[in-house]
N, C-alpha and C positions, 0 to 999 in steps of 0.2 A: 423745600423745593420738590414739588410733585413730579415724578418721572413721566406720568401720563400727560402732563402738560408740557411736553418737551419743546414745543415751539417757543417757549419763553427763555430757554437757555441754549438752544441749538442754532447754529448758523444755517438759516433756512436756504440761503443761496447755495451753500455747499451741499446741502441735502438734495436740492433740486438738481445740482450738477451731477451728483452720483446717479440719480434716477435717469436723467437725460442721457448720460454716458452709457448706462446699461441698455437703454432702449435703442440707442444708435448702434451699439455693438452687436446686439442680438436680433434686431429687427422686430422686437415685440413692443407692445404698449405697456405702460406702467403708470401707476398713481398710488399715492399713500393716502389712506383715509383713517380718521380717528375711530374710536370705539362707538361713536354715535353715528357713524356713516358719513361724516362731513369730510370733504377733501382737504388735506393738509398741504399737498403739493399740486402743481399744475400737471394735467395729464401729459405724458410724453408719448410721441409716436401714435397718436390716436387714429383709428381707422375711419375712413370716409364712410364705409359700410355701416359702422356703429353710430357715429355722431351726426352724420348728415342724412341718414335714412332711418335706421331703427329707432333712435332716440328722439326723433323729431315729433313723434306722437306721444301722448300721455300714456297710452297702453304700452308702447315700446319702452318708455322710460321706467315704468313700473316693473316690467318684466326684467329689465337689466338690473334695476336696484335690488330685486329679489334674488337674482343670481349672485350679485356682489355680496349680499348679506348672508346668504345660505351656503355659498360656495366654499369648499374646503380643499386645499391642495390643488391638484390639476383636475379640471372637469370640463365637460361640454356644456356650453350655455344654451339658452332657449333658442338662440339664432343659429346653432350648429357650429359655433367657433370654439376652439380650445382656449381656455382661460385658466388663470391661477389665482389663488388667494392664500397668502402666507402671513402668519402672525409675526409681528415684530415684538420680540420679548427682551426686556431689559431687567436684569436683577430678579428674574423669576416672574415678572409682571408683564402681561400683554398690554402694550401701550397703543398699538395701532395695527393696521393691516396694510400690506402692499398687494395690490391687485393688478391684473393686467393680462397680457397674452394677446388676445384678439388675433389669433393665428389659426391656420388650418393644419391638421395632421393627415389629411387625405383629400380625396375628391369631394366636390360639393354635393351635398345631399339635396337633390332637387325636390324631394317631398317636403323637407324642412323649409326650403326657400318658398315653396308654394303655400304651405300653411302660414308662414310668416307674412308673405305678401298679402294674403287674404285677411289675416288678423289685423294687419296695420294699414290695410287699404293702399298697398303699394304695387307698382307695376312689376310683375315677376321677372320679365326679361331684363329690365334695368337693374333690378336687385341682383340678379344672377351675374350680370356683367361686372358689377362692382365687387361682388364676392370673389370673382375669379382673380382680382388684383391682390387679394390677401395672400401673403407668402405662406408656403407650406413648410412646416418644421416637424421633426419627430417629437412624439410625446415625451421621450426620455430627455431630449434637449430642453423642452419647456420646463419639465420637473427640475432638472439640474440648475437651469438658469434662475428660476424663481426662488429656489432655496438659497442660492448664492446671493441673490439680491437682498433677501430678507436678512441673511446673516451679516452682510456688509452694513446695512442700515442699522441693525441692532447694535453692532459693535461701535458704529459711529456715535449713536445716541448715548450709549453707555460711557464712551470715553469723554464726551462733552459733559455729561452729568458728573462724572468723577472729578474732572478738572474744576468745574464750577463749585462743586460741593466742598472740595478740599481747599480751594482758594479762600473760602470764608473761614475755614479752620486756621489756615496759616495767618490770615489777617488778625484773627483774635489772638493767636499765639504771639505774633509780633507785638501787638499792643501790650500784652501782659509782660513780655520780655522787657519792654521799655519801662513799664511801671516798676518792675523789680530792680532794674538798673538805677532808677531814680531813688528807690528806697535804700539800696545798698550804698549809694553815694551819700544819702542823708545819714545813714548809720556811721559811715566813715567820718563825716564832718562832726557829728555829735561826740563820737568816741575821741576824736582829737581834742575837742574842747574839754572833755572829762580828763584827758591825760594832763592837760595844762593845770586843771584844778588839782589833780593828784600831786603834781610837782610843787604847787604852792603849799599844799598840805604838808609835804615833806620838809619844805623850807621852814614852815611855821613850827613843825615838830622839832627841827634842829635848833631853831632860835629858842624854843621853850626849854630844851635841854640845857642850852648854854645859860639861860637865865636861872634855871633851877640849880645849876652848879654854883652860880654866884651866890645864891640865897643860902647855900649850906644846908643845915638840918631842916630849916624851915621850908626848904623847897623840895624835899624828898618825895612827898606825895605828888607834887606837880611834875616831878621827873618821871614817875611811873606813868602818868597820863601822857606825857610827851612821848615816851617810848612806845606806848600802845598806838598813838597817832601815827608814829613812824611805821609800825608794823602794818596797820590798816592801809596806810598810803601805799606801801610796797605791794600788798595784796591787790589793792584797786588797780595799781599800775599793771600787774600781771594779767588781771582779768581784762583790762582795756586792750592789752596787747593781743590776747586771745580773740577778742571780739573783732579787732581790726584784721587779724589773720583770716577769720571766718568770712568776714565781709569781702576781703580781697579774693578768697576762693570762690565765693558766690559770684562776684563780679566777673572773674575770669570765665567761669562756666557759662554765665549768661552771654558774655561777649562771643564765646564760641558758638552758642546757639544762634545768636543774632547774625553772625557772619555766615553760618551754615545756611540759614533761611534766605539771607540776602543773596548769597551765591546761587542757591537753588532757583530763586525767582529770576535772576539774571540769565541763568542757563536756559530756563523755560522760554524767556523772551527771545533769546537767540535762536532757539529751536523753531519758534513760531515765525 
């Protein structure tokens, strides 16, 4: 399960909710993009200045895309807005970036607006009026908020990856536990069958001893064989008893594991 392909195991609705909540709480825009520059989430709190004016032209889109690609931390974009770009890092691997901001940290720079309106063939007065609607926030607030958002998203993706990854391990372990339980039950069954055979051997040895006694001198050799059969039968019975004890111990241990994982899964379901 590749972490950089997190959209396959993360609840994207929850991820979108986290991003939207951040945008609402801070008044900043935000969107998550993968390492190829493709949007993973829908943009939150996007500015009219950016999407309805600057990005309406091919030139404007190219300039914005360049800023999004090259921007690191908190920076000023080509249009004079304060924006941020933070890496989303999971298990030491950069899997995506969260970009946004689209805010101001001071007064509108008329020279920037003039250059932008000329470059994009836009009316300067209209662009200035739209720019005035963009909220002003301190650079420290933008930095703190962007780092917090990146940390929250990183932790969320990491937790989802951990749960999905370990769910597979638990499923495999549960399967193997069941297999071992079946094997131990089979051992117990076969051991019991062998115990019955041992009992029959003991009876045959006893009968042989009786017949040897009746035969007198002629049956002495047969009596020795009968005695050895009795000894072997006793040894076999002891071994079968040991095997049964071991099988019961294994069975007990496996049942404890089975109960543990079953309880753990139920607890997780209740938490969810």
